[in-house]
Steps between C-alpha positions, in 0.01 A plus 500: 500500500699191392510633145682808628775316686737467203470858371523634857810289568663616177404858583647473850826363357514784246439755774781358717741519206385854422560612860850350493578669167362839600665482840831436325456817301414352160311748280311485174746628235404837361450508125412130476296425191134452575279280288190682619653841435575398142158344438313808630736765364284568194184542706687713753611727216140538380390591855778755550260791418276386788792519743598841367142622532489399868836660572399818322163524677665452842806718435368808681344323798633643828600335824589143576177387334619638168819297534309179573225501232717345222640246744162389629370463144785355291786463749696800368687640802725740308334800667513365853756703696761322706348629824154367407655172388669463838172583678312240293760238591487585870120480493512168308297648211735459204294206372228750405720650227638161393224381267395145588201288600265773623537695175435190290188423704374853443564481124328160480199620698465820295520314167258234619252759631512716187439203271216383726337842475523471122315168513795290382475122551723332757761377253538852361533648849774250582688550173467878530632492858799290391577741215463792740749338738751440221474863392541616861816289543638644176410851619684475833775266381516123563673509838513187716220586745247640251561213256454242776174666602380521140573133428322402821199713406490350151505149652200593715317642196570186300360296789187714494460442129501126570243545775746431782609727782879473514652430839747766611810293582497284183449814293793671674714189450403491130583867448832467684603186315412635154687826558810331640508279189496816286725715722714273727696796641184631663551222757752728675332831424380681813186637335387160375576321827316762706206492261462122531542506877248781545244310292567178691462685829164643394375159387624302800471738794230760441207287614662332805659829608168679469330230709779522757459878532121477527548386859567863588389705198187541284500277192539788253797649686662159545484440125644843419796436732545139385561587133824706531617291796466176304705634211764651729542178700641307205680794339688635801789246494586616147432868571760508779763411239412819314450717807595355841226671699141446610241759388332576833197670349491305172175316566329819617619690191369223274164501676467874447593491131329190357177675387688802363737280297214330314327831424825663384581205272156498335506877448853475361390243243215731399754780461703283260203470263351847550833682460563319173156581356454850647796638700303769693265234638797283593660788689180560700467132594868494592435772757227284648734197504752711690273519805517131604866494393567800725341314790732204440805725482406690815442176692851390398658833594322529835544140621866493393562811714360342816748381766644153444339474156746220424652263753847372411536134406816293446619496140613216276445131560434533873228755437339275238505194729367700798217649294423154359472356851264781601284449191484123553406551865224745407358258243497225763338734751220585256435161340562253782196370689702382800545750781837352594642556152361852492672581829831356377468695173424824685804448723727428203374807311544727801846358575619533139373857472652599836838343424512654151412846629764474771763401243396778261483769771830379642662528159357852455615603846848367427509702178415818690751429774767426238494861371817671628420819691798687355439445128586782261410326172235230453443327165145363507440152364241592233589243236629615163511872570660773709379643831785628719447701819757740646489646850691772683438682829485878548662708778236387750538134407164482315517267198445625144426240232528495123398234247658436163248325271202292610520156342223356286230421758346730763426211737867397517606859557237546772627187673857633495392838639287330765788283606724806542219703666522775236193717449656814350762571234698824488630417151391273216713442190340327204800435278289428190152379411553128439240299690759319715609841633169689534228231512467524879474881508128506575582358845681828575233756410453736793823412683768678288635854556721534192526286187769504232372349177616449144364656183149355439474313171122455484171578672538209743832638625343843546207350690745343743666836561162668540384242756811563710441875477136463604625305800702802613841428347710770335576333166813613312697367208832363619796643310874515542603763754196475728587455866332483837511362852354194666549563868874556543574312179524677164397383154602601148356410161775399255286399201329572261671820391200634306713549189618165362254398229355152532593470868216685670230233531480126561799306629761743356328791675482336846538756776831422671538616860795506740440525876763597755460440871711741714809411702331549837227256402512171312768623259435346161452584131253311280411519129175382342521443123142406409510307171786688334669310217867505410470791255317726746738401782796606286321823406446568871873448568588745225263767634582463872876508519534512879312177575708284731478169677196418711409261778169356381379449143146414394599304190346625175221306328491207744848385397452514123791428268448849353722668758820705479820354636639854515216605730541195726875558526463875561244455777688204655213416741557317826142366503268440202125447523323316219122526510381208291226237486562127533480308170429829324543375143744780406807325634553778758745541654735404218840339540658804334365740761589268789853449367554878483402536864715203601806661338438810714482288815137608559269328746182418302148472641210361292133520591417185301721287723526697824165679525496855634845656524609748768815711510612633838808683628631360826819630662597657170460175308241415234282203593248328274214317670274268299172317554646161426 
């Protein structure tokens, strides 16, 4: 144990620095050059046909299992829908499609077993397993977690070749140190940090936790529960930085899916080889691999739909510290031999969890209470994207709600709708098919009466329209001249005109809508410009001669510089809403757009700085209410 003091002390210091850096919001720069990527690029290119063979063999697989097969095998999640991705996160199962230690262990065991069956000597089995691991890493891509696991496995194999069983913690320390020397930026990469912590948790806590649980449970059940709990105990302080919530049924979901994940991974690897050599055989095996993958997907979908599937947790530094205190208390509770210390640890854990839940629930309750009851327009805070709700009452006072665009992520849109207690939409307008305007649409299937959409550009766009139609929506192409009612309010489509070439799809073809609330209600006029650029804004002005000033403007393209000063001056808005993500990388909103609005004397609201934005009419005056 003395030999481990120095590496453990260094590791603890590194972890403290990592927590501070991640809590401060530091991220691994995208596009950073990777030594490992460059060194394995040639081998990855040679193995590209294997990846294509797997993707081709699994292309027609139905259900959530079909979406998960490539992810469980090689970590390719391109086919995982946003709704399934959210369910996997809520069930704490995303690690199954993030190739890491378990996959490397399976590859090592398969290579070792096959070479043993062939009668290969020990040195050949070890060398063959190492080569198999290298090829597997090249196949899936040398990400932080899989590379760490592979280096650790290779260290164990080298130890076996020398006739020594490698100890877990020194091997983990060796793998971590070597990789950080090669890729220093991985020190603040979430995937790498979580991978190391999960491995450390399994090595340090599995046995004592299993023994602790055996006081009340059979040995086999105690061990099954101890494995995911040990990994989660060390990982949770970092996980709350990514998602400030506790997965209530996460351990249960992991218990139910562990056997299926191993079977699906092995079958997926067989598909890679079989589909390359004989595609029909690969397709048949892929259908078999879908069965355990379907089980995993259904467990995620079902458990994530249960009540209180995620308990709120404080975000940021406080959430990290609180989760760290809970984890430290649980470790003390499990490993300490003194009853007094165990009681103190249990009290600290219970107190920290209770206080954190009270803070989180109090914050959520405050957010709900902060919603003004008389809002007419609500711009959801969905990051870099648009999702704006409009509401008007009918003659009987019943509310009618419309939504213009959906943002990029269904989970953020669902949260906005939940906060406003909206379960049905009379009108949906999808201005155009960019992901930051339609990415959350799958959250709306089955709750829309009428949808105005743009001209589909590809099969994916058409599939979106078809899914809305299957959910009961009347889907129509929005064109200039269309009109309708939303309660007592009326709406008109000003753009596109259906005639101007080059301005029918994409940003230039954004459906532009004007809503007018009547005099006897919350009298107001609002315009929503989608992502129109300056040229299409000027074309709109030329084709709609009677457009006048308005009260509220949803600023085009998140405040891009590509905006028309003529349009801004003609509309002369009293209030402008800019739906934009913090630190978005596009420079939105631009100084040019903000200066135009300032010259018009417009009150500007921004979701990146003020959170959700509400517009109300009180005593004939426009009022903007913000989250912060």
